[in-house]
C-alpha positions in Angstrom: 136.0 138.1 130.0 138.7 140.2 128.1 137.7 143.3 126.3 137.4 143.4 122.5 139.3 145.6 120.2 136.0 147.3 119.6 136.0 148.3 123.4 139.6 149.8 123.3 138.7 151.8 120.1 135.6 153.1 121.9 137.6 153.6 125.0 140.2 155.9 122.9 137.5 157.6 121.2 135.9 159.0 124.0 139.7 159.7 125.6 140.6 161.6 122.7 137.4 163.4 122.5 136.7 163.8 126.0 133.1 164.0 124.8 130.7 161.1 124.9 128.4 162.7 122.4 131.3 163.5 120.1 133.1 160.4 120.1 129.7 158.4 119.5 128.2 160.7 116.7 131.4 162.1 115.1 134.0 159.3 115.0 132.1 156.1 115.8 128.4 156.5 114.3 126.5 155.0 117.3 124.6 156.4 119.8 125.6 158.2 123.0 123.5 156.0 124.9 125.1 152.6 123.3 128.8 153.9 123.9 127.9 154.8 127.8 127.0 151.0 128.0 130.1 150.0 126.1 132.4 151.9 128.1 130.8 150.8 131.4 131.0 147.4 130.5 134.8 148.0 129.9 135.4 149.7 133.6 133.6 146.5 135.1 135.7 144.0 133.0 139.0 146.3 133.9 137.8 146.8 137.4 138.5 150.3 137.2 137.2 153.6 136.6 138.7 155.2 133.4 136.8 158.1 133.4 135.4 160.8 135.5 132.2 162.4 134.5 129.8 165.2 135.6 127.0 166.7 133.4 129.9 169.0 131.7 132.9 167.6 131.4 134.8 164.3 131.0 138.3 163.6 132.5 140.6 160.5 132.3 141.4 159.3 135.9 145.1 157.9 136.2 143.6 154.1 135.2 142.5 155.7 132.1 145.5 157.4 131.3 147.4 153.9 131.7 144.9 152.1 129.7 145.4 155.0 127.2 148.9 154.8 126.7 148.7 151.0 126.3 145.7 151.0 124.1 147.0 152.9 121.2 149.9 151.3 120.4 148.0 148.0 120.4 145.5 149.2 118.3 148.2 150.5 115.8 149.7 147.1 116.1 146.5 145.2 115.1 145.8 147.5 112.2 149.6 146.9 110.8 148.7 142.9 111.4 145.3 143.4 109.3 147.5 145.6 106.5 150.0 143.0 106.3 147.6 140.1 106.2 145.4 141.6 103.8 148.3 142.4 101.6 150.1 138.9 101.9 146.4 137.3 100.9 146.4 139.6 98.0 149.9 138.7 96.9 149.1 135.2 97.2 146.0 135.4 95.2 147.9 136.6 92.3 151.0 134.9 92.5 151.2 131.2 90.6 154.0 129.3 92.4 155.6 126.9 90.2 157.5 123.4 91.3 160.3 122.6 89.8 162.8 119.5 90.3 165.2 120.3 87.1 166.3 123.4 85.9 163.3 124.4 83.6 165.4 126.3 80.6 164.3 125.8 77.4 163.2 129.4 76.8 160.0 128.2 78.5 159.7 130.6 81.1 160.1 134.1 79.3 157.6 132.9 77.2 154.9 132.1 79.7 155.8 135.0 82.0 154.8 137.5 78.5 151.8 135.1 78.1 150.7 135.6 81.7 151.1 139.1 81.5 149.3 139.6 78.2 145.9 137.3 79.7 146.4 137.8 83.3 148.1 141.6 84.4 149.0 141.7 87.8 149.9 137.8 88.4 153.5 136.7 88.9 155.1 133.7 89.1 157.1 132.4 91.9 159.4 129.2 91.3 160.2 126.6 94.3 162.4 124.1 93.8 161.5 120.4 95.0 163.7 117.7 96.0 163.2 114.3 94.1 161.7 112.6 97.1 158.5 114.5 96.7 156.7 112.8 94.0 154.1 114.9 93.5 156.4 117.8 92.8 154.9 119.7 95.7 151.4 119.4 94.2 150.1 117.0 97.2 150.3 119.6 99.6 150.2 123.5 99.4 153.3 124.2 98.6 153.1 124.9 94.7 150.2 125.6 92.4 151.7 123.9 89.2 154.6 122.3 88.4 156.9 121.5 85.5 157.8 117.7 85.8 159.1 114.8 84.1 157.0 112.1 83.7 156.2 109.4 85.0 153.9 111.3 87.9 151.8 109.2 90.5 148.9 108.1 88.7 146.5 108.6 91.8 143.5 111.1 89.9 144.6 114.1 92.1 147.0 115.4 89.6 146.5 116.1 85.7 148.9 116.9 83.6 149.5 118.0 79.8 153.0 116.9 77.8 155.0 120.0 76.5 158.1 118.3 75.3 159.7 115.2 74.4 163.5 114.2 74.7 165.9 111.5 74.3 167.3 110.2 77.5 171.2 110.7 77.7 173.6 109.7 80.2 176.0 111.6 82.5 179.3 110.2 82.9 182.4 111.3 84.7 185.1 113.5 82.2 187.3 110.7 82.6 184.6 107.6 82.1 186.0 104.7 79.5 182.6 105.5 77.3 183.3 109.3 77.5 184.8 109.5 74.1 181.9 108.0 72.4 179.1 109.7 70.4 176.5 107.5 71.4 176.3 104.5 74.1 173.4 101.7 74.5 172.1 100.5 77.6 174.1 97.2 77.1 177.1 99.3 77.3 175.8 100.8 81.0 174.7 97.3 82.1 177.4 96.9 84.8 177.7 100.8 85.6 176.5 101.7 89.0 173.7 104.7 88.8 173.0 107.3 90.8 169.3 106.9 91.9 166.4 109.1 92.6 165.1 108.0 96.3 162.8 105.6 96.8 160.1 108.1 97.6 160.1 109.7 94.0 157.9 107.1 93.2 157.5 105.6 89.2 160.4 108.7 88.6 162.9 106.5 90.2 162.1 103.5 87.9 162.0 105.2 84.9 165.1 107.3 85.5 167.3 103.9 85.9 165.5 102.6 82.6 164.7 99.7 85.3 161.8 98.5 82.9 164.3 98.6 79.7 167.4 96.7 80.3 167.9 93.0 81.1 169.4 93.1 84.7 168.6 95.2 87.4 170.1 98.2 87.8 173.3 98.8 90.3 172.9 101.4 92.6 175.5 103.5 94.1 173.8 106.2 96.2 170.8 108.4 95.9 170.4 112.0 95.3 167.6 114.1 96.6 168.0 117.1 93.5 169.4 117.3 90.3 172.7 119.3 91.7 173.2 116.2 93.8 173.2 114.0 90.9 175.6 115.5 88.8 178.3 116.1 92.3 178.1 112.6 92.6 178.6 111.6 89.0 181.5 114.4 88.6 182.8 112.7 91.9 182.9 109.5 90.1 180.5 107.7 92.1 178.6 106.6 89.4 176.4 107.7 86.2 172.7 109.0 85.8 170.3 109.0 83.0 168.7 112.7 82.3 167.2 114.5 79.3 168.8 115.4 76.3 168.1 119.2 77.2 169.5 119.2 80.6 172.5 117.6 79.2 172.9 121.5 77.9 171.5 123.3 80.9 173.5 121.6 83.3 176.8 121.5 81.3 180.2 121.2 83.5 184.0 120.3 82.5 183.8 117.6 84.9 180.8 115.8 83.2 180.5 114.4 79.8 176.4 113.5 78.7 176.2 111.2 75.8 172.8 109.8 74.1 171.7 106.4 75.0 170.5 104.8 71.8 167.1 102.6 71.8 165.9 104.1 74.6 162.6 105.3 75.2 162.1 109.1 75.5 161.4 111.4 78.7 158.2 113.5 78.6 158.2 116.9 80.3 154.7 118.1 81.4 153.0 120.6 83.1 150.9 119.3 86.0 148.2 120.6 88.4 145.7 119.3 91.1 142.8 117.7 89.0 140.3 119.9 91.0 142.1 123.2 90.4 140.3 125.1 87.8 141.4 128.4 88.3 141.9 130.4 85.2 145.6 131.2 85.8 146.3 127.4 85.9 144.7 127.1 82.5 146.2 130.1 81.3 149.7 128.8 82.2 149.3 125.4 81.1 148.2 126.5 77.9 151.0 129.1 77.9 153.5 126.6 78.4 152.1 124.1 75.3 152.1 127.0 73.2 155.9 127.9 73.9 157.4 124.4 73.5 154.7 122.7 71.4 153.4 124.9 68.6 155.6 126.3 65.5 156.6 129.9 66.1 155.3 132.4 63.8 157.3 134.6 61.5 
């Protein structure tokens, strides 16, 4: 059987003190007979005599010197590993990982960060971009703790959410598109357009951002995009058009894409989502901070 790290610590203590009694009482706080038994077991396990003993002295054997040279860095590495793991655990315990699929903007993050600092000092926010193909915005796994997400999300009961903003749906068009000069368009105007779609794995969000339930004919799909950045690149390249939230039209502003309101479409809802069974205080504070930031009127 391999020796335990405890046995190596006992061995190093004796080797450095060259006294079983001193190592036992001053460093290890165990009885001297118990320490002697542990060292004998270690020697049996190693199949080597590690100490030469008589009534007055203790000396390392050649085998003991070799083991000491190996044991010190081994124990140091283990201590460093324990410190690193403890630090990582502490950091994780005070870090809220926030998933998102489109840029958050809207002044939300500064407001929420300030609120978190006020109510949960020492906590930090870490942000993770999640591809469109992850319908749960990272919450179905362990990637994130909360998410800023556009509804609809899969209604499985595993996720809960609170709406924090409602925005019109607009359309992103190539800058040279025939409709780019309009102040607004209708879904009928877009009926024959090819659309940039979310992947099928996006679930109900794919249908919503194609307005599939509000058009007379099925949408024509030009290509799929995994991220918002891919969507805008596809639009700019002339591959198709894409629906987006009004606020994102400003956040993703670029010269080669024009965004216009789509009259008559139902609005999009931005929500903060979390796992239904996660009742940590940090989750509640974050959700409340998002709501306060976007939904409550600012005080003079």
